[in-house]
All heavy atoms as an XYZ file, in Angstrom:
653
protein
N     105.257    112.882     95.747
C     106.423    112.046     95.437
C     106.360    111.629     94.043
O     105.343    110.923     93.653
C     106.384    110.886     96.456
C     107.615    110.018     96.313
S     108.060    109.345     97.848
C     107.379    107.755     97.793
N     107.271    111.930     93.342
C     107.391    111.507     91.851
C     107.824    110.053     91.758
O     108.329    109.445     92.658
N     107.642    109.514     90.492
C     107.986    108.216     90.215
C     109.426    107.938     90.385
O     109.840    106.784     90.667
C     107.524    107.809     88.760
N     110.293    108.866     90.147
C     111.721    108.702     90.245
C     112.307    109.004     91.559
O     113.491    108.737     91.848
C     112.424    109.605     89.211
N     111.463    109.413     92.539
C     111.931    109.699     93.915
C     112.244    108.356     94.594
O     111.553    107.425     94.547
C     110.875    110.437     94.730
C     110.609    111.778     94.231
O     111.467    112.354     93.585
O     109.507    112.325     94.471
N     113.413    108.312     95.368
C     113.734    107.104     96.040
C     112.731    106.911     97.240
O     112.243    107.840     97.793
C     115.184    107.356     96.540
C     115.274    108.814     96.543
C     114.402    109.372     95.478
N     112.480    105.677     97.475
C     111.603    105.364     98.636
C     112.529    104.699     99.694
O     113.372    103.870     99.413
C     110.544    104.357     98.220
C     109.662    103.935     99.355
C     109.666    105.002     97.175
N     112.329    105.204    100.964
C     113.085    104.545    102.055
C     112.095    103.916    103.036
O     111.015    104.444    103.268
C     113.875    105.704    102.663
C     114.988    106.180    101.934
C     115.967    106.924    102.840
O     115.664    107.473    103.845
O     117.218    106.966    102.342
N     112.559    102.868    103.580
C     111.814    102.160    104.676
C     112.430    102.492    105.976
O     113.605    102.479    106.107
C     111.865    100.593    104.364
C     111.168     99.871    105.466
C     109.805     99.645    105.403
C     111.931     99.296    106.453
C     109.152     98.923    106.396
C     111.341     98.493    107.433
C     109.925     98.312    107.462
N     111.603    102.881    106.955
C     112.005    103.120    108.302
C     111.602    101.925    109.209
O     110.553    101.587    109.338
C     111.428    104.426    108.882
C     111.993    104.762    110.210
C     111.382    106.031    110.825
N     110.006    105.844    111.148
C     109.532    105.325    112.288
N     110.353    104.804    113.195
N     108.172    105.207    112.379
N     112.683    101.385    109.854
C     112.376    100.289    110.747
C     111.874    100.904    112.071
O     112.587    101.698    112.669
C     113.728     99.477    111.039
C     113.586     98.330    111.898
O     112.930     98.400    112.970
O     114.113     97.277    111.613
N     110.642    100.585    112.437
C     110.073    101.202    113.600
C     110.738    100.759    114.909
O     110.557    101.439    115.921
C     108.545    100.934    113.706
C     108.231     99.523    113.917
C     106.752     99.261    114.002
N     106.460     97.916    114.292
C     105.288     97.343    114.210
N     104.324     98.060    113.850
N     105.167     96.075    114.499
N     111.558     99.687    114.873
C     112.148     99.159    116.085
C     113.541     99.921    116.248
O     113.885    100.122    117.414
C     112.262     97.755    116.064
C     110.969     96.988    115.985
C     110.550     96.422    114.843
C     110.049     96.960    116.999
C     109.358     95.768    114.677
C     108.837     96.402    117.002
C     108.458     95.738    115.834
N     114.247    100.099    115.231
C     115.578    100.624    115.304
C     115.654    102.094    114.852
O     116.614    102.736    115.156
C     116.523     99.871    114.451
O     116.227    100.012    113.033
C     116.656     98.413    114.851
N     114.631    102.568    114.186
C     114.486    103.937    113.616
C     115.505    104.138    112.588
O     115.702    105.267    112.097
C     114.666    105.011    114.700
C     113.905    106.269    114.325
O     112.877    106.144    113.659
O     114.368    107.355    114.648
N     116.119    103.073    112.037
C     117.024    103.228    110.854
C     116.265    103.183    109.612
O     115.218    102.558    109.477
C     118.072    102.094    110.953
C     118.986    102.158    112.133
C     119.930    101.107    112.320
N     120.507    100.490    111.153
C     121.133     99.345    111.126
N     121.367     98.723    112.301
N     121.571     98.812    109.997
N     116.827    103.839    108.626
C     116.106    103.898    107.254
C     117.057    103.258    106.247
O     118.313    103.300    106.399
C     115.721    105.317    106.792
O     116.921    106.089    106.714
C     114.834    105.952    107.755
N     116.443    102.767    105.146
C     117.271    102.129    104.133
C     116.388    102.198    102.824
O     115.214    102.153    102.888
C     117.518    100.622    104.422
N     117.057    102.404    101.701
C     116.300    102.478    100.446
C     115.769    101.176    100.123
O     116.323    100.066    100.489
C     117.405    102.901     99.431
C     118.685    102.502    100.087
C     118.461    102.577    101.568
N     114.566    101.134     99.502
C     113.981     99.868     99.059
C     113.801     99.874     97.512
O     113.784    100.885     96.902
C     112.679     99.567     99.802
C     111.635    100.665     99.492
C     112.938     99.389    101.275
C     110.358    100.424    100.143
N     113.768     98.720     96.983
C     113.649     98.568     95.460
C     112.282     99.093     95.012
O     111.307     99.118     95.798
C     113.792     97.073     95.116
N     112.166     99.513     93.802
C     111.006    100.089     93.306
C     109.701     99.185     93.361
O     108.644     99.695     93.616
C     111.132    100.409     91.741
N     109.869     97.923     93.285
C     108.704     96.980     93.479
C     108.275     96.712     94.893
O     107.167     96.302     95.184
C     108.981     95.662     92.710
N     109.205     96.944     95.818
C     108.865     96.639     97.197
C     107.735     97.394     97.856
O     107.004     96.841     98.752
C     110.144     96.636     98.057
C     111.040     95.461     97.692
C     112.347     95.482     98.453
O     112.783     96.512     99.037
O     113.008     94.446     98.409
N     107.568     98.703     97.525
C     106.416     99.388     98.197
C     105.065     98.733     97.908
O     104.169     98.583     98.822
C     106.430    100.760     97.617
C     107.880    100.951     97.270
C     108.335     99.674     96.794
N     104.847     98.160     96.659
C     103.586     97.479     96.396
C     103.484     96.130     97.270
O     102.385     95.896     97.763
C     103.545     97.204     94.832
N     104.606     95.433     97.319
C     104.615     94.172     98.150
C     104.228     94.559     99.526
O     103.549     93.831    100.241
C     105.895     93.465     98.102
C     106.274     93.028     96.684
C     105.461     92.796     95.673
C     107.623     92.734     96.226
N     106.155     92.350     94.519
C     107.502     92.314     94.883
C     108.800     92.777     96.794
C     108.580     91.990     94.131
C     109.956     92.451     96.103
C     109.871     92.073     94.762
N     104.883     95.622    100.092
C     104.693     96.027    101.496
C     103.221     96.449    101.776
O     102.635     96.117    102.717
C     105.687     97.134    101.859
C     105.578     97.569    103.256
C     106.148     96.727    104.285
C     104.991     98.699    103.696
C     105.951     97.054    105.647
C     104.897     99.128    104.971
C     105.414     98.254    106.005
N     102.710     97.242    100.792
C     101.283     97.695    100.938
C     100.355     96.487    100.866
O      99.441     96.445    101.683
C     101.007     98.622     99.727
N     100.574     95.559    100.042
C      99.797     94.403     99.881
C      99.807     93.572    101.180
O      98.672     93.182    101.676
C     100.271     93.575     98.657
C      99.315     92.523     98.246
C      98.136     92.938     97.316
O      98.103     94.202     97.005
O      97.247     92.152     97.085
N     100.972     93.329    101.719
C     101.145     92.581    102.953
C     100.446     93.339    104.165
O      99.754     92.723    104.930
C     102.625     92.270    103.249
C     102.942     91.566    104.491
C     102.300     90.135    104.447
C     104.414     91.455    104.705
N     100.665     94.694    104.211
C     100.047     95.407    105.271
C      98.530     95.367    105.241
O      97.840     95.131    106.234
C     100.551     96.859    105.253
O     102.035     96.923    105.388
C      99.907     97.714    106.316
N      97.989     95.459    103.980
C      96.586     95.427    103.817
C      96.032     94.008    104.257
O      95.093     93.950    105.018
C      96.144     95.724    102.399
N      96.695     93.007    103.904
C      96.344     91.639    104.180
C      96.241     91.500    105.670
O      95.299     90.871    106.228
C      97.226     90.593    103.525
N      97.253     91.894    106.376
C      97.356     91.725    107.875
C      96.263     92.541    108.576
O      95.536     92.025    109.370
C      98.788     92.228    108.347
C      99.821     91.226    108.042
O      99.552     90.013    107.778
N     101.038     91.744    107.957
N      96.132     93.782    108.195
C      95.133     94.657    108.828
C      93.645     94.285    108.440
O      92.849     94.289    109.353
C      95.360     96.057    108.433
C      96.726     96.683    108.846
C      97.033     96.588    110.367
O      96.057     96.694    111.156
O      98.236     96.416    110.714
N      93.499     93.835    107.250
C      92.129     93.407    106.883
C      91.820     92.027    107.567
O      90.605     91.874    107.966
C      92.041     93.162    105.347
C      92.096     94.507    104.545
C      92.232     94.173    103.058
C      90.877     95.328    104.807
N      92.715     91.155    107.709
C      92.485     89.963    108.593
C      92.036     90.323    109.944
O      91.065     89.642    110.513
C      93.732     89.121    108.534
C      93.439     87.728    109.205
O      92.514     86.974    108.773
O      94.171     87.362    110.130
N      92.741     91.243    110.579
C      92.342     91.645    111.984
C      90.979     92.217    111.960
O      90.155     91.943    112.809
C      93.391     92.657    112.475
C      94.762     92.037    112.842
C      95.784     93.243    113.191
C      94.649     91.212    114.087
N      90.708     93.137    111.023
C      89.413     93.849    111.018
C      88.279     92.800    110.715
O      87.178     92.956    111.222
C      89.431     94.937    109.943
N      88.585     91.877    109.909
C      87.509     90.829    109.516
C      87.209     89.949    110.717
O      86.013     89.467    110.789
C      88.039     90.123    108.330
C      86.868     89.288    107.646
O      85.810     89.820    107.565
O      87.177     88.250    107.040
N      88.131     89.701    111.585
C      87.913     88.737    112.710
C      87.645     89.405    114.037
O      87.366     88.720    114.961
C      89.112     87.813    112.755
C      89.183     86.859    111.619
N      89.882     87.183    110.516
C      88.615     85.600    111.464
C      89.805     86.118    109.631
N      88.987     85.266    110.170
N      87.786     90.721    114.105
C      87.677     91.442    115.412
C      86.870     92.701    115.230
O      87.426     93.749    114.791
C      89.023     91.745    115.922
C      88.974     92.358    117.369
O      87.930     92.804    117.794
O      90.077     92.463    118.021
N      85.536     92.630    115.459
C      84.699     93.795    115.301
C      85.142     95.040    116.037
O      85.010     96.125    115.593
C      83.257     93.326    115.688
C      83.356     91.811    115.627
C      84.749     91.435    115.909
N      85.715     94.847    117.248
C      86.175     95.990    118.020
C      87.345     96.691    117.295
O      87.449     97.908    117.323
C      86.610     95.542    119.413
N      88.257     95.848    116.777
C      89.361     96.392    116.009
C      88.872     97.200    114.800
O      89.270     98.277    114.526
C      90.323     95.206    115.533
C      91.495     95.754    114.816
C      92.702     96.118    115.342
C      91.456     95.817    113.364
C      93.772     96.569    114.568
C      92.477     96.178    112.594
C      93.684     96.590    113.241
N      87.872     96.569    114.091
C      87.347     97.154    112.897
C      86.690     98.541    113.223
O      86.834     99.460    112.452
C      86.397     96.263    112.203
N      85.965     98.547    114.323
C      85.264     99.787    114.705
C      86.239    100.869    115.123
O      86.047    102.019    114.716
C      84.296     99.458    115.864
N      87.262    100.516    115.766
C      88.263    101.518    116.229
C      89.165    101.915    115.112
O      89.478    103.116    115.017
C      89.081    100.889    117.421
C      90.071    101.787    118.028
C      90.733    101.264    119.261
C      91.639    102.323    119.864
N      92.191    101.786    121.096
N      89.691    101.054    114.313
C      90.710    101.373    113.338
C      90.300    101.295    111.893
O      90.979    101.813    111.027
C      91.950    100.487    113.506
C      92.553    100.496    114.867
C      92.492     99.387    115.724
C      93.305    101.577    115.238
C      93.054     99.494    116.962
C      93.871    101.680    116.535
C      93.770    100.649    117.330
O      94.346    100.667    118.603
N      89.031    100.837    111.646
C      88.631    100.731    110.220
C      88.591    102.018    109.478
O      89.127    102.075    108.379
N      88.062    103.081    109.977
C      88.022    104.346    109.200
C      89.415    104.860    108.830
O      89.709    105.277    107.789
C      87.296    105.344    110.097
C      86.391    104.484    110.977
C      87.252    103.199    111.227
N      90.407    104.759    109.811
C      91.756    105.151    109.544
C      92.383    104.256    108.570
O      93.215    104.686    107.603
C      92.544    105.245    110.807
C      92.182    106.433    111.705
O      91.520    107.391    111.253
O      92.362    106.371    112.903
N      92.191    102.963    108.625
C      92.782    102.070    107.725
C      92.217    102.209    106.267
O      92.951    102.214    105.302
C      92.469    100.603    108.129
C      93.270    100.101    109.381
C      92.833     98.769    109.847
C      94.815    100.079    109.071
N      90.862    102.618    106.168
C      90.312    102.844    104.925
C      90.980    104.066    104.261
O      91.230    104.121    103.057
C      88.795    102.932    104.994
C      88.052    103.225    103.674
C      88.387    101.998    102.772
C      86.609    103.360    103.823
N      91.154    105.131    105.078
C      91.900    106.294    104.577
C      93.331    105.975    104.080
O      93.745    106.389    103.047
C      91.888    107.402    105.745
O      90.699    107.729    106.097
C      92.699    108.576    105.276
N      94.034    105.212    104.899
C      95.399    104.768    104.516
C      95.341    103.955    103.222
O      96.145    104.300    102.303
C      96.028    103.877    105.661
C      97.333    103.273    105.338
C      98.456    104.283    105.083
C      97.702    102.266    106.374
N      94.558    103.033    103.111
C      94.527    102.119    101.928
C      94.014    102.849    100.703
O      94.301    102.579     99.553
C      93.827    100.777    102.232
C      94.540     99.998    103.236
C      93.955     99.377    104.281
C      95.935     99.808    103.201
C      94.578     98.686    105.222
C      96.635     99.120    104.148
C      95.918     98.592    105.152
N      93.064    103.790    100.888
C      92.619    104.638     99.787
C      93.855    105.487     99.259
O      93.956    105.482     98.019
C      91.476    105.645    100.215
O      90.374    104.782    100.713
C      91.103    106.455     99.109
N      94.645    105.959    100.039
C      95.869    106.688     99.589
C      96.860    105.735     98.986
O      97.533    106.150     98.065
C      96.508    107.370    100.812
C      95.695    108.589    101.288
C      96.334    109.319    102.454
N      97.682    109.641    102.201
C      98.611    109.794    103.212
N      98.285    109.577    104.439
N      99.864    110.186    102.773
N      96.918    104.445     99.452
C      97.839    103.445     98.870
C      97.192    102.712     97.732
O      97.857    101.852     97.227
C      98.304    102.516    100.023
N      96.077    103.055     97.252
C      95.266    102.336     96.233
C      96.050    102.034     95.005
O      96.080    100.909     94.527
C      94.023    103.097     95.854
C      93.314    102.631     94.603
C      92.721    101.192     94.842
N      92.186    100.660     93.683
C      92.682     99.667     92.953
N      93.856     99.144     93.310
N      92.066     99.146     91.898
N      97.000    102.946     94.445
C      97.794    102.567     93.371
C      98.694    101.446     93.578
O      99.185    100.774     92.595
C      98.514    103.875     93.067
C      97.741    104.941     93.577
C      97.126    104.314     94.919
N      99.032    101.128     94.770
C      99.970    100.081     95.113
C      99.259     98.740     95.282
O      99.923     97.643     95.381
C     100.798    100.450     96.352
C     101.698    101.622     96.236
C     102.284    101.957     97.602
C     102.811    101.465     95.166
N      97.969     98.709     95.521
C      97.277     97.533     95.973
C      96.664     96.766     94.706
O      96.315     97.372     93.698
C      96.064     97.890     96.816
C      96.462     98.458     98.167
C      95.159     98.876     98.928
C      97.236     97.517     99.032
N      96.634     95.482     94.820
C      96.028     94.709     93.802
C      94.503     94.967     93.806
O      93.901     95.458     94.739
C      96.243     93.191     94.067
O      95.571     92.788     95.219
N      93.837     94.578     92.659
C      92.466     94.752     92.579
C      91.710     93.964     93.705
O      90.704     94.411     94.284
C      91.897     94.232     91.262
O      92.583     95.035     90.185
C      90.426     94.373     91.095
N      92.268     92.730     94.057
C      91.623     91.902     95.086
C      91.712     92.564     96.435
O      90.853     92.561     97.272
C      92.256     90.510     95.040
N      92.927     93.105     96.686
C      93.184     93.696     97.995
C      92.244     94.922     98.149
O      91.704     95.263     99.285
C      94.643     94.105     98.200
N      92.079     95.731     97.152
C      91.295     96.969     97.119
C      89.816     96.505     97.403
O      89.068     97.097     98.205
C      91.480     97.803     95.902
C      90.542     99.041     95.938
C      89.606     99.307     95.094
C      90.548    100.049     96.920
N      89.030    100.538     95.363
C      89.540    100.946     96.531
C      91.277    100.317     98.068
C      89.208    102.113     97.291
C      90.935    101.479     98.820
C      89.951    102.338     98.434
N      89.433     95.514     96.683
C      88.022     94.980     96.830
C      87.792     94.536     98.334
O      86.762     94.832     98.849
C      87.814     93.793     95.972
N      88.818     93.862     98.887
C      88.664     93.512    100.387
C      88.622     94.784    101.248
O      87.896     94.726    102.232
C      89.813     92.618    100.766
C      89.627     91.169    100.232
O      88.401     90.837     99.732
O      90.584     90.390    100.258
N      89.345     95.803    100.961
C      89.278     97.007    101.725
C      87.961     97.642    101.719
O      87.362     97.946    102.725
C      90.253     98.078    101.125
S      92.034     97.719    101.433
N      87.342     97.642    100.522
C      85.992     98.164    100.465
C      84.894     97.369    101.182
O      84.052     97.845    101.800
C      85.605     98.330     98.931
C      86.419     99.388     98.254
C      86.043     99.366     96.758
O      86.245     98.418     96.047
N      85.449    100.386     96.390
N      85.054     95.994    100.986
C      84.107     95.057    101.633
C      84.256     95.069    103.159
O      83.231     95.199    103.931
C      84.270     93.660    101.067
O      84.161     93.658     99.651
C      83.257     92.734    101.714
N      85.482     94.934    103.663
C      85.703     94.776    105.123
C      85.636     96.093    105.808
O      85.060     96.235    106.926
C      86.976     94.022    105.346
C      86.860     92.589    104.787
C      87.372     94.022    106.806
C      88.180     91.896    104.744
N      86.236     97.080    105.264
C      86.314     98.393    105.969
C      85.304     99.349    105.669
O      84.933    100.205    106.552
C      87.696     99.056    105.635
C      88.995     98.287    105.904
C      90.208     98.964    105.500
C      89.040     98.003    107.485
N      84.708     99.306    104.448
C      83.628    100.308    104.100
C      82.327     99.680    104.098
O      81.266    100.303    103.942
C      83.977    100.895    102.755
N      82.258     98.271    104.224
C      80.969     97.646    104.268
C      80.200     97.700    102.941
O      79.042     97.650    102.985
N      80.927     97.825    101.805
C      80.121     97.952    100.553
C      80.769     96.957     99.600
O      81.961     96.614     99.681
C      80.162     99.353     99.931
C      81.501     99.856     99.542
C      81.377    101.241     98.891
C      82.595    101.557     98.092
N      82.448    102.751     97.307
N      80.015     96.660     98.595
C      80.496     95.755     97.501
C      81.297     96.639     96.534
O      80.744     97.627     96.111
C      79.357     95.041     96.833
C      78.697     93.939     97.648
C      79.665     92.901     98.031
O      80.470     92.420     97.240
O      79.747     92.505     99.221
N      82.419     96.243     96.176
C      83.219     96.991     95.210
C      82.680     97.023     93.838
O      81.922     96.077     93.454
C      84.625     96.228     95.244
C      84.288     94.938     95.594
C      83.161     94.989     96.614
N      82.882     98.117     93.101
C      82.407     98.160     91.710
C      83.537     98.200     90.789
O      84.670     98.468     91.201
C      81.618     99.372     91.517
O      82.312    100.576     91.748
C      80.388     99.441     92.467
N      83.374     97.995     89.528
C      84.429     98.045     88.456
C      85.069     99.456     88.562
O      86.255     99.487     88.274
C      83.834     97.776     87.148
C      83.396     96.368     86.938
C      84.574     95.349     86.982
O      85.677     95.623     86.526
O      84.425     94.235     87.621
N      84.360    100.543     88.762
C      84.905    101.836     88.733
C      85.871    102.082     89.848
O      86.674    103.057     89.882
C      83.805    102.931     88.681
N      85.678    101.385     91.014
C      86.519    101.699     92.203
C      87.973    101.235     92.043
O      88.382    100.358     91.609
C      85.875    100.992     93.382
C      84.555    101.708     93.796
O      84.464    102.868     93.523
O      83.745    100.991     94.434
């Protein structure tokens, strides 16, 4: 997907799609990461079951995440301390 490609959001409840503003994917990724990381941090069973898939998802979304969110992904989902290169 190129930088100029429009992004659409699909409502999982209604299955309707709508275009979203250019800045909104980063906000959505950040909010999604915060919610999932909170669950993984407080529920070891959730982390064990979904952690690897969430790490894959957030690795793909890395360009949209803040440095702090990515550091939390590494710490909570990968069990490692983030480095400057990550």
